[in-house]
N, C-alpha and C positions, 0 to 999 in steps of 0.2 A: 380147424384150429381150436385148441383147448381154451376154455374160459380163462380170462386173466385172473391171476391170483390176487386176492385181497389180503388185508391185514389179518394176522393170526394164521396164515397159511391156508385159509379157506377160499374156495372159489366163489364167484358171485352167486352161482346157483346154490351153493351150500349156505351162503348167508341168507338168501331168500327163503330156502327151506327151513332154516333155523328160525327166522323171523315168523314164518307162517305157523310153525309149531308152537312158538311162545305166544303168538296172538291167540291161537285156539285155546291154549291153557288159560290165558287171562280171561277170555270171554266165558269160559266154562266155570271159572272159580270166583270171579270178581262180582260182588253185589252191585246192582244198579242203584245209584244214589241220586237223589234230587234235593238240592238245597235251595231254599228260598233266601236269596241274597238280601232282599228287602224291597220296600216300596219307596220310590223316589219321586218327589213332587217338584213341579215347576209352577210357581206362583208369580205372575207378572203383574205388578201393581201399576205400571206406567202406561200400559197399552192393552188393547183387547185382543192382540195376536200373541202367538206363542214365541217362536224364535229361540235363539240361544242354544246352549249345548249342555247335555248331561253326561258326566264322566263317572264311571263306576269301576272300582277296583274289584277284580274277581278273586275268589278265595283260593289260596294256595293249598289245594287238596286234591288228591286222586289224579285220574287221567280224564281230562275234560273232553267230552264228546259233542255237546251242544249247549246252547242257551235258549231259554224260552222267555218271550217278552209278552206282557199284557199291558195295553195302553188304554187309558180311559180319560176323556176330555169333555167336560161340560161346556156346551155352547148355547148361544141364543141365535135363532134365525129370525130375521125381521123383514117386514114389508111384503115379501112374496115368497112362495114356495121355492126352495133352493134346488139346484140341479147339481148332483155330485159329478166330479170328474170321473172318467173311466178308470182312473188310477186310485180313486178314493176307496177306503179311508187311509190306505197304506202310505200315500204320499204326504201324510202329516210328518213322516220321518224323511228328512232330506238325505241323511246318510247314516248307516250303521257301520261302525268300525270295531273290529276286535284286534287288539295289538298285543303281540306276545312279548316275552321277556327281553328279546333282542331288539324290540322296537319295530318289528316287521308287522305290517298289516296282513292278517290272515283273511279278514273280511272287510270289504269296502264297497258297500252296495247302498242304493236307495231302498226305502221301505217297499216301494212297488216292485223293484227288481227282486227283492228278497221274497215277496209274495209269489212272484212267477216261479222262482226256484222251488219254493215250497210246493207249488202245484205240480211241478215236474217230478220232484222227488217222491211225492206221495200219490202220483198218478191221478190227481184231481184235475178235471178239465178246467182250464182257465175261465174265470168269469162266474163259475158256480159258487165259489166261496166268498164273493164280495158283495152279495146281495142278501136281502132278508133281514128280519128283525133280530135284535139282540136277544139272546137267551142267557139269563144270568141268575145264579143263586145268591143274590145280594150284590152290593156295589163292589167294584174292583178295589176301592180304597179299603174295604173291610174284608178283603180276602175272597170275594165272590168269584165264581168261575164263569168266564166268558166262553160260550161255545159257538157263537156266530158273530161275525163282524156287524157293526151297526153304523150306518151312515144316514142319520135322520134328515128329512127334507121339509117337514111341515114347519110353519111359522110357530115360534114359541121356544121354550127351553127343552133341551134334550141332551143326550150323552152320545158322543162319538167314541166307539170302542173297537178294538181288534186284537188278535193274537198273531205272533210271528215266531217261527222257529229259526234259529241261527245255527246252521250246521258248522261244526268244527272239523269233524272227520268225515270220510267218505260214506261210511255206513256203520253206525254204532253197534250193530249186532253181527256184522259179517266182515267188514273191512275197515280197520282202524287207521288207515293212512291219513295223516294230518292231525290225529289226536294230540292234545297238548299235555305233557307231563307237568303237573302243577305242584308236585311235592317238593317244595323249596322253601327255605326260610328267608330268602332274600329276593328282591326284584318285584316288579309289578307287571301284571297282565291286566289290560283295561278293556272295558266296553264303553264306547263313546257314541252318543246319539246326538245328531244335529237335527233340530226341529225346523219345520217350514216356517218362514217369517210371516206369512199371511195365510188365512184360512180361505179367503175368497179372492179369485182372480178371474174376472169375467172373460170368457172366451179362450182361456188358457188351461190346458189339461194339467199343467204343473200345479195349479191351485187345487186344494181339497174339494172346493166347490168352484165350478166354472160358469154358472148361470143360476137363475135368470138375471137379466140385465139390471133389474131394480132391487134385487134381494141384498140383504146384508147378513154376514155370518161372523160372529165374534165369540171369543172365549169369555165365559162368565164365571169361572171358578179356577180350581187348581188341577192342572194336568197330573195324572198319576201313572207312573211306570213301575210295574212289578217285574222282577227278574228272577228266574230260576236257573240254577247251574246244574246240568246233568253230567255225571261222571261215573267212572268205574273206580272201585276201591280195591287196589291190588292186594292179594293175599299171599302170605309166605307158603311156599310148597317145598317140602324137604329142607326147611330152614332158610330158604332164600326167596327173594322176590324177583322173578324174571319179568322183564318188560320187552315188548317187541321193538327193538332199537331202530329198525328201518322205518317202521310206521311212525315212530315218534320223531324221527329226523326228517320226515316228509311234511311239506306244507300243502294242505288242501286249500288252495286259494280261491276265493270268490272276489273277483275284481270287476267293478262296474262303475257307474256314474260317469261314463265317458260319453260325451256328446260331440258330434262332428257334423258341421254343415258345409264344409268345403267341397268344392268340385262335384256338387250334385247337379247334373245337367240332364235335361230331357233326352231320352234315347241314347244315353251314354252310361257305361259301367261306373259304379262307385266301388273302389277297392278298399278293403280293410286288411291291414297286416296283423297276423297273429304274433304274439310275443315269442322271442327266441328262448331257447333252453327251458322249455316247458312241455309237459304232456297235456295237451288241451283235450279236456273231456267233453266240453260243450260250449256253445256260444249262443247268446240270445239277443235279439235285436228288436227295438221298438222304433217304428217310423212315424214321424209327425209331419203332416202336410200343413204348413202354416201353423195355426193353433189347434187344428183338429187331428184326430188319429188318422191312421193310414186309410186311404180310399182303395177300393177293390182293384182299381185299374192302375194304381201308382207303380207297382212293382211287377215286372213280367217274369223275372227269372232269378234264381239263386244259384251260384256256382261256387264250389269249393275247389281251389286250385293249388296244387303243390308244385314247387320248382318252376313257377312261372308259366308252365304250359300243360301240366298233367292234371286234367279235370277229374277229380275224385267223385264229386256229386254235381248233378245238374237237375234242378227241380223248378217247376213253375211255382 
């Protein structure tokens, strides 16, 4: 059967080939740009915890491929050495949202989930990147560069700090599906950060610190968030600017922060439905047994099932 004809008399395959050609031309000709949107602070004068929401308008420029975040928070640890949660320091961010001009959420993840995605995309084994001392050329508030995350534990004053990459397209150097065309004089595209309401929650991995029982962890200054916008700047070739229209009409969605505790029974399957009308690239699960992370014996098998009975994957 011949491919269905699309608008302009072109077949679907012809549209895909044209998009790939234009994508290659854009990647070959467009300068890679990085714009410092600014440093945004959260000063909480009524409590020693963070909480609240930071909302940032993105610049209407170029073809957006990713956002970079640097977070720095001065804290005081009291009474006893603190124990970081396995999700620290990234769970200081409850949710990261990137909303496009149509009001569609392109990204809706927790900080920890975004860290896991960063590990997967950069082939970094999970756990390696969330330990070790901070390495910085000056304070984040003064433009210092954070190269390792910091989750201090000793009693006294210290700084909790980390970096996160927020992907907008599938691959900024190879595959621009999901990139956002920002060259508009109207409309708003937004980055929204929801901050964790408490820094210490004993025995609960949702807390940035979850032990020891007698410790205290409080905010003692101004939280600092620095945001960089990474984008391509299209160039005119032959008097016109060509843009990969299929890539820019595609949403590369990162959708998380979904928690389900229903119908979890010993020695019974727990089913998760995948969304309809989507091309699912990957899915990531975190299992919590009570307040602790997954025990080695809790899960015996993972199965990926299509059409109710076709087992595509079967893993221990």
